[in-house]
C-alpha positions as CSV (number, residue, x, y, z in Angstrom):
1,X,43.3,116.7,185.7
2,X,45.4,119.0,187.8
3,X,48.6,120.7,186.6
4,X,51.7,121.0,188.7
5,X,50.4,124.4,189.9
6,X,47.1,122.8,191.1
7,X,45.0,124.3,188.3
8,X,42.4,122.3,186.4
9,X,43.7,121.6,182.9
10,X,40.3,120.4,181.5
11,X,39.0,123.8,180.2
12,X,42.1,124.3,178.2
13,X,42.0,120.8,176.8
14,X,38.3,121.2,175.8
15,X,39.2,124.5,174.0
16,X,42.1,122.9,172.1
17,X,39.9,120.0,171.0
18,X,37.0,122.3,170.0
19,X,39.4,124.6,168.1
20,X,41.1,121.6,166.2
21,X,37.8,120.3,165.1
22,X,36.5,123.8,164.2
23,X,39.5,124.6,162.1
24,X,39.3,121.1,160.4
25,X,35.7,121.8,159.4
26,X,36.7,125.2,157.8
27,X,39.9,124.1,156.0
28,X,40.9,120.9,154.2
29,X,42.6,118.7,156.8
30,X,41.2,115.5,158.2
31,X,42.3,114.8,161.8
32,X,43.6,111.2,161.9
33,X,44.4,111.1,165.6
34,X,45.3,113.5,168.4
35,X,46.3,113.5,172.0
36,X,46.1,116.5,174.3
37,X,48.3,116.5,177.4
38,X,48.6,119.0,180.2
39,X,51.4,121.0,178.5
40,X,51.4,120.1,174.8
41,X,49.5,118.2,172.2
42,X,50.1,115.9,169.2
43,X,48.0,115.9,166.1
44,X,48.3,113.8,162.9
45,X,46.6,115.4,159.9
46,X,45.8,114.3,156.4
47,X,45.6,117.2,154.0
48,X,42.7,116.6,151.6
49,X,44.3,118.4,148.6
50,X,41.7,117.1,146.2
51,X,39.0,118.9,148.1
52,X,41.1,122.1,148.4
53,X,41.8,122.1,144.7
54,X,38.0,122.3,143.9
55,X,37.6,125.5,145.9
56,X,37.3,128.8,144.0
57,X,39.5,131.7,145.1
58,X,36.5,133.4,146.7
59,X,35.8,130.3,148.8
60,X,39.4,130.2,150.0
61,X,39.1,133.8,151.0
62,X,35.8,133.2,152.8
63,X,37.3,130.3,154.7
64,X,40.4,132.2,155.6
C-alpha cells in the first residue's frame, strides 16, 4: 500500500502488528480485533484482570 507521499506503508504496518502482539504476550490484554490503516489504527482490547491479579509484584516488575 502506498501513502500519499508515495512511500510504502507495509513496513510500518507490520511493525505495529508485531508490537501489538508482542505487548499483549507480556501484559494482560487480549486483542479482540484490530485494524491498521495508513495513518492510524484501531484496537479493541479485553483486559484479563483475573490473570493480572495472580501475578506477584516481582513478576509485574519483570514484565514492565
